N, C-alpha and C positions, 0 to 999 in steps of 0.2 A: 528536386526530392530530396538529395542527401542534406541540404541546408534545411528543409523543413525539419527533418530528423533531428538533427543537432541542436537545432534551436529547443525542440520539445522536449527532447532530453536536457539540455542544461538547464530547464526551467523545473523539471523534474528531480534533476541531480540536485540542485541547490537546496531543495525543500526536504531532502531525505531525513527522516525522523532522528537517525542516528549518523551525523557527518562524519567521515573520516575515512580511513584506508579500508576499510569493510568494503565500501561503495568505489572502490578504484576503477573495478571493471565490470562492465555488464555484456553480458552474452544473452544477445538479441534474437528473437524469432526471424528476423529478416536477413539471417547468414552472416552476421557480422557481429564481434565485439568493440564494443567503445571502453576506451582507457580515458579515466578522468584526473591523472596523476598531477595534471598540469592547471587543473581549475576550468579546463573547459573538454568538450568532449573530441577524442580524437579516434577516427578507426583504424584499426589495426588490425591485420591478417588474421583471420581464424580457423581452423579446419576441423573442430569440434562439432557435436551436435547442436544444432539452430534451429528448434520447434518453439511455436509460440506459448504464451505464458511461462516465460522464463524468470528465475530467480537466482543470481550468483552473490558469493561471496569470496572476499580477497582476505590476504593476512592482515590483522589488524596493526604490526609492527612494519612490516614491509611493502604491502599492498601488492603483494602476489597474488594471482588467483587461486584460489584452496578448491572450491569446487560450485558444481551448478546443478540446477534441476529445474524441471518441468511439469514438478507436481505426479508423473508415472515412473520416471526414472533420474536417480541421482548419479551423475559423472565427475570423479577428479579431475585434477588440473592437468592429468595426462590425456583429457579427453575419453577413459576408460570407463565403461560403468561401474560404479561399488560393486563389491560381490551380492551384497544384501540390498543393493540399491532399487530395486522396483518396489516402489510405493504405491500408491493411492491412483484412481483413474477418475474419470467425468469431472475433472477439473474445472473450476472456474476463476480462483484464484490462489495463490502460492506466496507466502513470505518466509523469509528467514530471520531468526532473533535471536542472539546469542545466551547460551545458558552461563548466568552468573557464574564466576567463580570456577570456571571450567574451560577445555578446550574443546566445547562441544556446542551444538547449534541446534535450535529446534526449527525443523520445517514444519510450519503448519499450512494443511490444504483445505480450503474449504469447496465442497462439491457443488455441482447440479441437484443432486438429491437432498439438500438441506442438511447435509452433516458437516461436521469439522474433524479433522485426524489430524495426528500429528506425528512426526518420525523424528529421531534424532541421531544427527551425525556429530561422530566421536572421531576428531582429527589427530586423535594419537594413537588410531590404530593402522597399521599396514605401514610403518615408518613412516606416515606424515599423510599419507594418502585419504586417511580417513576412511569409514566404512560406518553404516546403520547398525544401532544396537538395539534402538526400541522402535517398530514400526506399527503405523497407522493405528494408533492410541487413541481413542475417541476421546473428543469434550463431551460434556453433558449435551444430550440434544435439545432443542429448542428451535422454531422457526427463525431463521434469519436472513439477512439479505447478502449474498456470496461475495462480500468484500471486507477486508480488514486491515487494521495497521498497527505498526508495533511502536511503542516510545519508551523511552528511557526514563526510569525512576527517578526521581531527585535526590536521592542517594547516590546515583549515577553507578551505581552498580546492577540492581533489578529493573526489570523491562514491564511492560503494559501489554497484553495485547487486546484490541480493542474491535468489537465487531457490532452488530445493531441486529436487533429484531425483524421478522416481517409482519407486518399487519399490524404494528404495534408502532410507540415512541420511547423504545427502549434501548439503552445501551447496554452492553455489556464491556465490561473489563476485568479481564483475567489476569492477577499477579503472577510475574516467572521469577523466581527467588533460586537460592540454592538449593532449596528443599523440590524444586519442580513448579510444574503450574497447577495454580489453585484450582480445585474442584467446584470453588463457588465466587462466580465473580462478583463484582462492584456493581449495583444494577443501579442506573441512572433513567430515570422518567421524564424525560423532556422533548421539545421541540415538536417536529408534526410526525405524524402518524404514516409510516416507510411501507412501499407495497412494492411487491416483486412483478405484478400486472394489474393489469384492471382493463376496461371494457371503455373504449371512447367512440363515441356514434357508432354503435353496434361492433366495431372492429376490435379486438382482442390485442391489448398493447404490452410488452414485456420492455421493463424499464432499466435503461441504462442509468448508472450511479458510479461515484466515484466518492472515497472516506480518505482524508488526508490529514495528518498532524504536522505542526510545525516544528521547526529544527528544535527549539526549546522545550518543547513538550507542555507549552502552556494552552495550546488553541487544537481545535479540529474543525475541520472543513467538510460537509457532506453535500453533494450535489445530487438532485433524486428528480424526480417527477411528481406531481401530485396526481388526483385521480380525474383531473380535467385537463389533463394533456400540458401542463404547464411545468417549465422547468425552474425551478430554484436553487437556489445554494444559501444553507444555513450555516452560520459560526459558532462554533461554542467555547466557553472556556473549558480548561481539562484541569484539574488538581493533579500532577502528575505525584503527589505525594499519597492520596487517597484512593485515586480511581474513579472520583465523582466529576460527572458534567454538567453543567450549568449554562444559564445564560444564552440563550441562542439568540442570534441575531438573523434576520432572513433578507435575502440580496435578490433582487430580478436584474434580467439582463437582456438588451437587444438580441444577444449573440445566442440566446436559448431555445434559437429554434432548432438550432442542429441536433443529429442523432446522438452522438458521443461525446463524451467531455472526460477531461482528467484535472485534477486539482492539484497545487505545489503552492508554497509558501517562499518569500525570498530568506536568504540566508540569516538575513537581520531581522527576521518574523513579524515586519510591520507590513509585506505587501501579500495579499493573495493574488497569485495566478490563475484562470481558468482557461484551459483550451478545450476547444469543440474542432468536430468534426463531422463533415456532413460532404459524403462522397468525396471529391477532390478538392473541397473547400475546406480549409483551416483557418481558425480565429482564434485570437486569446484577448482574455479581458483581465485588467489589472485592478486591483481594488486596493487602497490604501487603508488599512486598519488600525493606523496611530491613535485615531481620534476615540475609539471602542464606541462609536456612537453611529445607530442605525442609517441614519439619513446623511451624515458626512459621508461614510462609507460607500452607500449606495449612490452619491453625488459625486465622488472621486474616480467614477468606472471609465479606464481609458482602453478603447477598442482597438486591435490593429489584426490585418488579415496577413495571412502566407500565401 
């Protein structure tokens, strides 16, 4: 099992949208901390809180762990809850994005109740241990799928937060700059209409899906199900200067019968990895994106089992 975890972690870490020392330490819900300072995951002793759906941030200069959170509580590097660290609940997904030109971070929580909130961690407080200064600030409400990702702007200072609407083909890209998070997202109507649930042969189906950006911020990959119980992946171009999403490419895979899946890109942005889980079975599919041609990318699929 450890080898499975390390492989999945390596694939996911390699594709982080903002590679660097900020991602050197991952606090895992399995009761472990993985350190990536050498370029490969190394499990290290950890006595702090380990609950599912964790996010962790390390110092961009030293790589030392700064804080970690699970959407309900934010802990400092000493494994103590921050004084104002009780945040949202009913979490489905949480991500952390640096606030440009500051020592602050946005914690964006996507909830089961189809709402998105953010809190701000200020690492200049409590002698560098940090605390929450703004808590559970809502983004404009809209029907959405409870996953998102952060992408660095082409100016290498600002960021985008990207999510997708429910029962629509609409992407929402929120610009994050030194003035905060924009209240008006850039909207792109492109690709498939996505659902959070549907009925197949009289059986209610709740959809699992994944959204991931490439390291250079130029591509997005989205894995989801359609209304006929088919699993597909769509690849898009993302303009990280304007926030617009275009040119969908649809892929199918022999591995898509699995129940859960995760997406990652290679560090050089030329490969897409899709990992699938079905009970105790794990598989990985690799697609070569370098041709930018749908048929060629589909034909490049390489599958493996763990």
